[in-house]
C-alpha positions, 0 to 999 in steps of 0.5 A: 891300721886306722883309716883317717880320711883327709877329705871326709869329716866323721859326720860325712863318713857316717852320713855320706860315705863313699864306700859302705860295707853291709856286714851280714847282708842278705839277698832277701830285701825284706829281712833286716840284713837286706833292707838297708842295701835294698833301700840304698839301691832304690833311693839312688845312693851313689856311694859304692855298696859292698855286701859282706856275706860268708855264704854267697858270692852275690847279694841283691845282684852285687858281688859279695865277699866273705869278710870285711877283710876281703874288701878291696880298698878303703871303707868309710862306713860299715852297717852291721847286721849280725847277732849281738854275740858276733858283733865284737869280732866283726868290729875287730875285723872292721878296725883292722880294715881301717873302717872309719865308723860302724852302725850296729843294729843288734840289741842284747847289750847294756839295755838288757842287764849285766850280761849285756853290759859285759858284751857291750864292754867287749864291743867297745874294747874291740873298737878302741883297738883301732879307733873305729867309731860306733853308732848304736848298738840297739839302734835303727840306723839313719836316713840321709834324704839328701843323698839317698843313703838309707842305713836302716831296716825300718819301713820308713826307709821307703819314704823319702821327701820330694824336696829334703829340707834342713831338719835333722832328727836325732833320736835315742829311740829308733822306733820313735825316731822314725815316727817323728821322721814320718810325722815331719814328712806328713806335717810339712817340716821338710826333714833332711836326715834322721839319725838314731843312736840307741845305746850310745856306747860311743857316739851319743846324742850330744856328739850328733848335735854338735856334728849337725851344727857344723853340717851346712845343710842342717838348719834345725835339729830335733832331738828325742832323748831318754837319757843324757850321758854327758851333761858338759858335752850336751851344754857345749853342743847346745851352746854351739847351736845357739851361736850358729843360729840353729834351733835345737828342739829337745824332747826329753822323756822320763819326767815321771817316776814311771817314765824315768824307770822305763827310760833307764831300762830302755837305754841304760842311761841316767835320766837326770832331774827334769827341772834341771834339764828344763833350766839348762835347755832354756839357759843355752837357747834350746826349745823344750818340746813335749810332743812330736806335734810341737816339735814339728810345728816349731821345725816348720816355723823355722823354715823361713829362718826369721827369728823375731826381735821381740815378743810383740805379736800382731794378729789379723783374723777373719773371726773376732772369736779366733782373734780373742783365742789367739790373744789368750794363748799369747798371754799364756805364752808370755807374748804381748799383743800390743794395741796399735796407736790410736791414729793407726786404728782410726785409719784402718777403721776408715777402710773397714768400719765393721771390724775392730782395729786395736789388735787383734785386728778383726777384719771380718768376712768383709775381706771376701769382698774387699781383700785389699783390707788385708793389705792395709791391716798387715802394713798397719801392724808393722808401720809404727814398729808396734809388732815384731811378728804376726799371725793371720787367721783365714778360717775357711777362706783359704779353701776357695782358690780365687779368694785365697790368691787375692788375700795372700797377695794383699798380705804379701804386699802389706809386709813387703817392706818388712822382710825381717818380720815372721808371719804365719797363716792359720786356717783350714788348709788346702792344697793351694794355701800350702802351695802359697805358704811354700812359695811365700815362706809363711808356714800354715797351721790348721789350729791357730793356738798351735800357731801361737805356741810355735811363734812363742818358741820362735820368739824365744829362739830370737832372744837366745840367738841375739844374746851376747855372750857373757865375759868368761869367768875363771875361778880364782887361783887361790880359793878357799878349800872346804874342810873334810866332814860336816860344817856347822851353821856357824862355819857355813856362814863364815865361809859364805861371808868370805865369798862375798855374800852378806850373812847375819853376825852370830856368836857361838856361845858354849854355855848359858853365861856366854849366851847372856854375854853375847846377847848383851854385846849384840843388844836388842832382841836376839835369836838363839839356836842350838849348835850341833852337827847332829841336829838340823831340824832345830825347832823339831827338838826345841832348839830355837827361841826368838825375840829374846831380850838380853836380860832373859837370854841366859835363862832361855839358853838353859831352857834350850839345853835342858830341852835338847838333852831330853829330845836328843840325848846323844847329840853332840852339842857345840853350844848356842848360836846368838844372833840379832833379830833382823827386820822384816823383808822378803825371804828368798832362798839361794841353793846349789847342788851337784847334779849327777848329770850337769854338775853344779846348779844354782837356784834362787827363789821365794824362800822361808817356811813355804819354799816347798809349798810355793815351789817358785824357783829358777835354776841355772848352771853355775856360775851365773852372770849378772844378766842370767841372775836378773833373768832368774829373778824376773822368771819367778812367779812371786817377783811382785813381792820383790818389787814391793807388793801391798805397799811394801818398799821394793827390795834392793834388787842390785844387792840381790843380783850381786848375792846370786852371782857371788853365791853361784861363783862360790858354788862353781869354784868350791871344788869337788868336796862341795855337794850342796850349799843353801842360804834359807832365808836370804832376807831381802829388803830395801836396804840390802840382803842378809843371809840368816841361815846357811847349810853346807854339805860335803860329798863326804857327808852325802856319799857314806854309809849311814841310814835314816828313816826319811821322817826326821828320826835318822840313825847312822853309823857315823858316815852319813847317807844321801836320799832323795827328799830335800834337806832339812825342814827349817824354821824361818820366823816371823819378824826375823831370824830363821833356821830354814834348811828346807826340804825340797831345795837342799843339800844331798840329792838322791840319784845314787851317784858317787857311792850315795843312795837315794829314793828320789821320790819326794824332794824337788831339788835335794835329799836328806842327809843321814846319820852322823855319829850314831845319832841323828836327832832331827835330821833324816837319812835314807 
């Protein structure tokens, strides 16, 4: 039978069980099998403790039974402390008993290789027989500080906060998870629970986040992840947390090649591409943290549960230099430090003529004599609606209790009318300052720069929590189906034009005479490009001519055909694409590809021939809505080019936003046959946008069996291959038409998924696709 308690949710059954069995319980409280039982006894856990040990009738003073099947009554949770080889049988018995969930300490499963994977498969087969849920294996368990349930063999089980708070820590790594837990205890972040997930053969990080969102006692969720098993589940959990107003502080390791390799070997999971994860976290309102210190700082900052309504920061400082330091850091974090109105500055200066009252407010050491200056300064930051939050820096003033009490009293009085304003304090900590911070709800940071960084995170959270949900988007019922196999550039442009993206007109001419007629038809200078499914680097093989006048087009075409016949003799030639030259503008790139973890993601950035050099792109999960498209463009370092740098007219921003939205919808709705799509360049000008070149790669192209050397000289067996370099290097040309399929942002990606292969070392967003038709001139493979 399968036990389904009507009273307990799965999260409650795991973290607050009424009856818990300790399978493999030891009478020795120091041994792994004895620690959790000893901790639960010591920490006042009120649930019923049920030791299971086949060799003794009592364990740590409690009656024991030889098997889980011998326990009388229902069991919510089992803690399994037996060797890996015995775990599947134990889980079968626990399932027969109707146990709701089991936590498994033992290692030796999928993290060790194929043999361990087979054992883990046996474990899951046993669990599926009854529906029992599994935490682990290869995990360090969990600690619920709120009720004393201490299901861990870590020494951290002895450490309990005096007043458990709202921070729930979720960690794939047991050791680093308890490190974070102890750091949170020491750092004043008030942890309430730590939950380690190990190999995640069943319950994974995303599921725990989602359960914690529904837990009324969880206010902040700190995550340490080495791999992501289900991108869609993580997105759903993050979005639920955002809607609930619960910050998710996400630390994902494996950003470097060495780190990614170590993460895979540790948890046997995909790490995914870090740039994509970074974008997903921002898109769904989580805070990316890169250190335990940062996680603890933001968790502490979130204790008051006040999320600023904007990014305008007021600074009060006893030191002018510290004020400047904080202002510098604020600028780096994208925070504004606005000047107070001149009338307000004059009023404050009258009270304190020795200080600067512009913002930062340099109140000077004069506040030691006249602490009421702090009252007028704090009030002045908010009185005119100038600032959304504030940081007050006291240096060593906080170490003198009598002075400190007056300073903090005046700070409190000054902001009393603004309960929605988040205020931090910074300076050398003292017991009294920490006590006042707890009482008044103003977190204290020893390093003022850490206060600024934490404030920036809180401001971003405020924006995310207030963000209106976009209208739902459903793909059209009747949408274009991509053909099997590779699409030519001509076909790709036509497909994208039908999707609503303006694309340059081109004519496919099979011979020189047809090229001449096409050029005459188009009138004015034209661009000529060789058309071949086997050639992607057209310039590399002499396949491009620009600014060709109609009378010269036939001869120029003959020259292209002759050159390509020498440089790429085995390539199949469809003809030459003839298109008009396009006026100057800002070259952008639109790209999308199927990420192995998160599915289809879209990017926009500054494009052209310097795409990889500039590395200036914004990424989101597709599809994006109008607001997200605007945010993407605003986040680009080169956005000044779009706004009209050096006397150039601004581009038609509305047209660019519409193109981003339409492109993302095409990518999201094209179906599983689309691996990647790219427009580079997308020429943006005052009159609108126009795609000059396009590439669409199907999953069939990326996931076959071709080969290439990764240096522009691919060869293949006609099936194609994906590697991790970046699509094809292209030729965006000054003054007009381009052929840019740029390495680093393109098509097939090399994560080795769905039958493809790739080394993943050099591309920023993509990979070359490999041999086609036995000859891949100018296109590279693995």
